[in-house]
C-alpha positions in Angstrom: 19.9 51.3 50.8 23.2 49.8 49.5 25.0 53.2 49.6 23.7 53.7 53.2 24.8 50.2 54.2 21.2 49.3 55.1 21.3 45.9 53.4 22.6 43.1 55.6 23.5 39.7 54.2 24.4 36.5 56.1 26.0 33.5 54.5 26.4 29.9 55.7 29.8 28.6 54.8 31.5 25.2 55.3 35.2 25.9 55.6 38.0 23.3 55.5 39.3 23.8 59.0 38.2 25.8 62.0 38.5 29.6 62.2 40.9 31.1 64.9 38.0 31.8 67.3 34.4 30.8 67.7 33.4 34.3 66.7 35.2 37.3 65.4 35.9 39.9 62.8 38.1 39.3 59.8 39.6 42.6 58.7 41.9 42.9 55.7 42.5 44.8 52.5 41.8 43.3 49.1 42.4 43.9 45.5 42.2 42.1 42.2 45.1 39.7 41.7 47.4 41.4 39.1 47.4 38.5 36.6 43.6 37.8 36.8 40.3 39.4 36.0 38.5 37.0 38.4 40.7 36.3 41.4 41.1 38.6 44.4 43.7 38.6 47.1 44.5 40.2 50.4 47.0 43.0 50.2 48.7 45.7 52.2 46.6 48.8 53.0 49.0 51.0 51.1 48.6 49.1 47.8 47.2 51.6 45.3 44.0 49.7 44.6 43.5 48.3 48.2 40.0 48.4 49.6 39.0 47.4 53.1 37.2 44.2 53.6 35.4 43.4 56.9 33.4 40.3 57.7 32.0 39.2 61.1 31.5 35.5 61.7 30.3 33.0 64.2 31.1 29.3 64.2 27.8 27.3 64.4 29.2 23.8 64.6 32.6 22.1 64.2 34.3 18.8 64.0 38.0 18.0 64.2 38.5 19.1 60.5 35.6 21.3 59.4 33.2 23.9 60.6 29.9 25.5 59.7 30.1 29.3 59.9 27.6 32.2 59.7 29.5 35.0 57.9 28.2 38.5 57.5 30.2 40.8 55.3 30.2 44.5 56.4 31.8 45.6 53.2 30.9 44.1 49.8 34.1 43.1 48.1 34.0 40.5 45.3 34.8 37.0 46.8 35.3 38.6 50.2 34.2 35.7 52.4 36.1 33.2 50.2 39.3 35.2 50.2 39.2 36.1 53.9 38.5 32.5 55.1 41.3 31.2 52.9 43.5 33.9 54.4 43.1 32.5 57.9 43.8 28.9 56.7 40.1 27.9 56.3 39.2 28.0 52.6 35.6 27.3 51.8 35.1 23.6 51.0 35.1 22.9 47.3 36.4 26.4 46.4 38.8 25.6 43.5 39.9 29.3 43.2 41.0 29.8 46.8 41.2 26.3 48.2 40.7 22.8 46.8 38.2 20.5 45.2 36.1 18.4 47.4 34.8 14.8 46.8 31.5 15.8 48.5 30.4 18.9 46.6 31.1 20.3 43.0 31.1 24.0 44.0 32.2 26.1 46.9 30.1 25.5 50.0 28.9 29.1 50.5 25.2 29.9 50.6 23.5 33.3 50.8 21.1 32.4 53.6 19.5 35.7 54.8 19.2 39.2 53.4 17.7 42.1 55.3 16.8 45.5 53.9 14.4 48.4 54.4 11.2 48.4 52.2 11.8 51.2 49.7 8.5 52.9 50.4 7.7 52.2 54.1 11.2 51.7 55.5 9.8 48.5 57.2 12.6 46.0 57.7 12.2 43.0 55.2 14.0 39.7 55.9 14.3 37.1 53.2 15.8 33.7 53.8 16.7 30.8 51.6 17.1 27.2 52.9 20.4 25.6 52.7 20.6 23.7 49.4 20.6 19.9 49.3 24.2 19.6 48.0 25.4 21.6 51.1 23.3 19.5 53.4 24.8 16.4 51.8 28.3 17.8 52.3 27.5 18.6 56.0 26.2 15.0 56.5 29.4 13.6 54.9 31.6 15.8 57.1 29.8 14.7 60.3 27.2 17.4 60.7 24.0 15.3 60.3 21.7 17.5 62.4 22.5 21.0 61.2 19.5 23.4 61.5 19.6 26.9 60.2 
């Protein structure tokens, strides 16, 4: 299912800032940062180890300084959502690798909310969701999103 791109994942993210449009597609090329075994970065398509990274997104709510975004990676690069949102000036809140610490949360505010895949035997579409964790709900409250519903 992974090879055939039949698995669909959706994440809820709280970026610092507001993406360039209320919905869109982030397309770039990524690779491992040369001096790190952990960090990734956007790069030119002609870099020897460049791999395409594509993420669709939709802004679910926004204030003057933050947003709540539903992000769905089409490709599956390591740290893809975090790197791409940082690349458009909206790093994920609390992301100390690609953004900055937050006084409201001790990790990056990115949650794997929904996964869809075909049942391996029947092919029936299975959907699994996980509620937004309490630390992210607390962050959303602190940032002015008291009534967020998934």
